C-alpha positions in Angstrom: 69.4 96.4 133.0 71.1 98.9 135.1 68.7 102.5 133.3 65.7 100.3 133.2 65.9 99.3 137.1 66.5 103.2 137.9 63.7 104.2 136.3 61.5 101.6 138.0 62.3 103.3 141.1 62.1 106.8 139.8 58.6 106.0 138.7 57.7 104.1 142.1 58.7 106.8 144.1 56.6 109.2 141.6 53.2 107.6 142.2 53.7 107.4 146.2 53.5 111.0 146.1 53.4 112.5 149.2 54.1 109.3 151.7 57.8 109.7 150.2 58.0 113.0 152.7 56.4 112.2 155.5 52.7 111.4 154.7 51.6 115.3 155.8 50.8 118.7 154.1 52.9 120.2 157.2 56.0 118.6 156.0 55.4 119.8 152.2 55.1 123.1 153.7 58.0 122.2 156.2 59.7 122.0 152.8 58.7 124.9 150.8 60.0 127.4 153.8 63.5 125.8 153.9 63.7 126.3 150.2 62.2 129.5 150.3 64.9 130.6 152.8 67.6 128.9 151.0 67.2 130.9 148.3 66.8 134.1 150.2 70.6 133.5 152.0 71.2 132.6 147.9 70.5 135.8 146.6 73.3 137.6 148.8 75.7 136.0 146.1 79.7 135.3 146.9 81.2 138.1 147.9 78.3 140.0 148.2 78.3 141.8 151.4 75.0 142.3 153.4 74.5 146.2 154.8 71.6 146.7 157.3 70.8 150.6 157.4 69.1 152.1 159.4 68.6 155.2 161.4 67.3 158.0 164.2 65.4 160.5 161.7 63.0 158.1 160.2 62.8 155.4 157.7 61.0 158.3 156.1 64.1 161.1 156.8 66.0 162.0 153.6 69.7 161.3 155.1 69.0 157.5 154.4 67.0 157.3 151.2 70.5 159.3 150.1 72.5 156.4 151.6 69.6 153.4 150.4 69.7 154.9 147.3 73.2 154.9 146.5 74.1 151.3 148.0 71.3 149.2 146.6 72.5 150.1 143.1 76.0 148.8 143.4 75.6 145.0 142.8 78.5 144.1 145.7 75.3 145.0 148.2 73.4 143.6 149.3 70.5 145.8 151.0 68.3 145.9 153.9 66.4 148.4 155.7 64.9 149.0 159.1 64.6 151.6 161.0 62.7 153.7 163.2 59.2 154.8 162.3 59.1 157.6 163.5 62.2 160.5 164.5 63.9 159.7 167.0 66.6 161.9 167.6 68.5 162.0 170.7 67.5 159.2 172.1 71.1 157.5 172.7 70.8 154.1 173.1 67.9 153.7 174.7 65.5 150.2 174.0 62.5 149.8 174.6 60.3 147.2 177.3 59.1 144.5 175.9 58.1 143.4 171.2 58.3 145.9 169.6 54.8 146.1 166.8 56.9 146.4 163.4 55.5 147.3 160.0 55.9 146.9 156.2 56.9 150.2 154.2 59.1 151.9 152.7 62.2 155.2 151.9 60.8 158.0 150.7 61.8 157.1 147.2 60.4 153.6 147.3 63.2 151.5 148.5 61.4 148.7 150.5 61.9 148.6 154.7 60.8 147.3 157.6 59.7 150.0 160.3 59.8 149.7 163.9 57.6 152.0 166.7 60.9 152.2 168.6 64.4 153.5 169.2 67.1 153.4 166.9 68.7 150.6 168.4 65.2 148.6 168.9 65.1 148.8 165.1 68.8 147.0 165.5 68.3 144.8 167.9 64.7 143.5 166.3 66.5 142.8 162.5 69.1 140.8 164.2 67.2 139.2 166.2 63.1 138.3 165.1 64.2 140.2 161.6 66.1 137.1 160.4 68.8 139.3 159.2 72.4 138.6 159.0 74.0 141.7 158.1 77.9 142.1 157.5 77.8 145.8 158.3 76.0 148.1 159.8 75.5 151.4 157.9 73.3 154.0 160.5 72.5 158.0 159.3 72.5 159.2 156.8 72.2 161.3 160.2 70.3 165.3 159.5 73.1 167.1 161.6 76.6 166.3 163.1 77.1 164.5 165.8 80.7 165.1 167.4 82.4 165.8 170.8 79.4 165.9 173.5 76.5 165.6 170.7 78.2 161.5 170.2 77.0 160.0 174.1 72.9 161.9 172.7 73.3 160.5 169.1 70.6 157.6 168.3 72.7 157.4 165.1 76.2 156.1 167.8 73.2 154.3 169.2 72.2 152.3 166.5 75.9 151.8 165.2 76.8 150.5 169.3 74.1 148.4 169.6 75.1 146.8 166.8 78.7 146.2 167.7 77.9 145.0 170.7 75.8 142.2 168.6 79.3 141.4 167.2 78.5 143.2 163.8 81.1 146.3 162.6 78.8 149.6 162.2 79.0 153.0 161.5 77.3 156.1 162.3 77.7 158.6 159.2 75.9 162.6 159.9 75.7 165.0 157.9 76.7 168.4 159.3 73.6 170.5 159.8 71.9 173.0 155.9 69.2 174.1 153.9 69.4 171.7 152.8 72.5 169.1 154.2 75.0 168.1 152.0 74.1 164.8 151.6 76.1 163.8 148.5 79.0 164.6 149.9 77.7 162.7 153.1 77.2 159.8 151.0 80.4 160.0 149.3 82.0 159.5 152.5 80.1 156.7 153.3 80.8 155.0 149.8 84.9 155.9 150.3 85.0 153.9 153.6 83.3 150.7 152.3 85.6 150.5 149.0 88.2 150.3 151.7 86.6 148.1 153.5 85.0 146.2 151.2 87.6 143.0 150.7 87.9 142.2 153.8 84.0 142.6 154.8 83.9 139.6 152.1 86.3 137.8 154.0 83.6 138.2 156.9 87.1 139.7 159.2 86.2 143.4 159.9 85.9 143.3 163.7 83.4 144.9 164.9 85.4 146.8 168.6 85.1 149.6 167.1 82.2 151.8 165.9 83.2 154.3 163.1 81.8 157.6 163.4 81.9 160.4 160.5 80.5 163.8 160.1 80.4 165.4 157.2 80.6 169.5 157.1 78.0 171.0 155.2 80.3 174.0 153.5 78.4 177.3 153.8 81.2 178.4 151.1 83.7 176.4 149.7 84.0 172.8 149.8 85.4 170.3 152.7 89.6 170.1 153.3 89.8 166.0 152.8 89.3 163.6 155.9 91.2 163.2 158.8 91.3 160.5 161.2 90.9 162.3 164.9 89.7 161.4 168.3 86.3 162.2 170.4 87.0 166.2 172.1 86.4 165.0 175.2 85.2 168.1 175.7 84.1 172.1 173.9 82.6 175.0 174.1 83.3 175.7 170.1 80.1 177.0 168.5 79.1 173.0 166.7 77.2 175.0 164.2 80.0 177.8 162.8 81.7 175.5 160.2 84.4 177.2 157.7 85.6 175.2 155.5 88.4 177.4 154.8 89.8 176.6 158.8 93.5 177.1 159.4 92.5 175.3 163.0 94.9 172.0 163.3 92.0 169.3 163.3 93.2 167.7 166.9 90.2 166.3 167.5 86.3 166.0 165.9 85.1 169.1 166.8 88.3 171.0 165.9 87.9 168.7 162.1 84.3 169.6 161.5 83.6 173.3 162.4 87.2 173.9 160.4 85.5 171.3 157.2 86.7 168.4 157.2 85.5 165.1 157.6 85.4 164.4 160.8 86.3 159.6 161.4 86.4 158.9 164.5 86.6 155.1 166.5 84.5 155.2 169.0 84.4 152.4 172.0 80.7 150.6 171.5 79.0 150.2 174.1 80.0 154.4 175.1 81.0 153.6 178.7 84.3 154.3 178.3 86.5 158.1 177.9 86.1 158.6 173.5 
């Protein structure tokens, strides 16, 4: 008897059709939209870390393509790309007034992306706002050119990462030393090493956004990088930032001395850029 009653109720509900969901097409559309949103969220999967990748060289630049290609093949990461439509190097943390124009595009190797007509910080603000993206980490780069010492405040790569941290999202700014071509594979490995070191904390949502990690990787004209050092940002420098000696023997006391002597320089920056580094 109980089973027959259940069948009758189910049949009645099916015959009732759309009226059971509110009686109009709008309610049905709303339900569909919610289901689609749930599916998108579930794509991240348990334990997956959502990484928003941006840059200041533009969405078609080889540096962002290199890091997106490496991050997107990992099963423990979900990658979303939102970057400036054109090169915006040297724009620091500038933002644009008013609404932004955003279009669908791809990176150089075809990964889906959003192109923002604006500054690097605009791309982050749109992604976290109108874009509806909720990343666990923002990776800005890989920039073509080092961002050490006096270059830090000017860097759009750093500016985008700082904007993310100001919004409460942990961020990494990755920059590759100038060369023809830049040694992007070494820069990619440096970023992946950082991600691996912090993966468990990112999966738990416990990595604080109180600082921005800046990674500067030399493109060695000869030899190879000497290793990785954690150093402060140089408050001033008269060094030739393009004169890199990967066999240098000087003690790496700041990001400039580390970088110019062939070390990967890892520095922690305050999010706003308003304090002494």
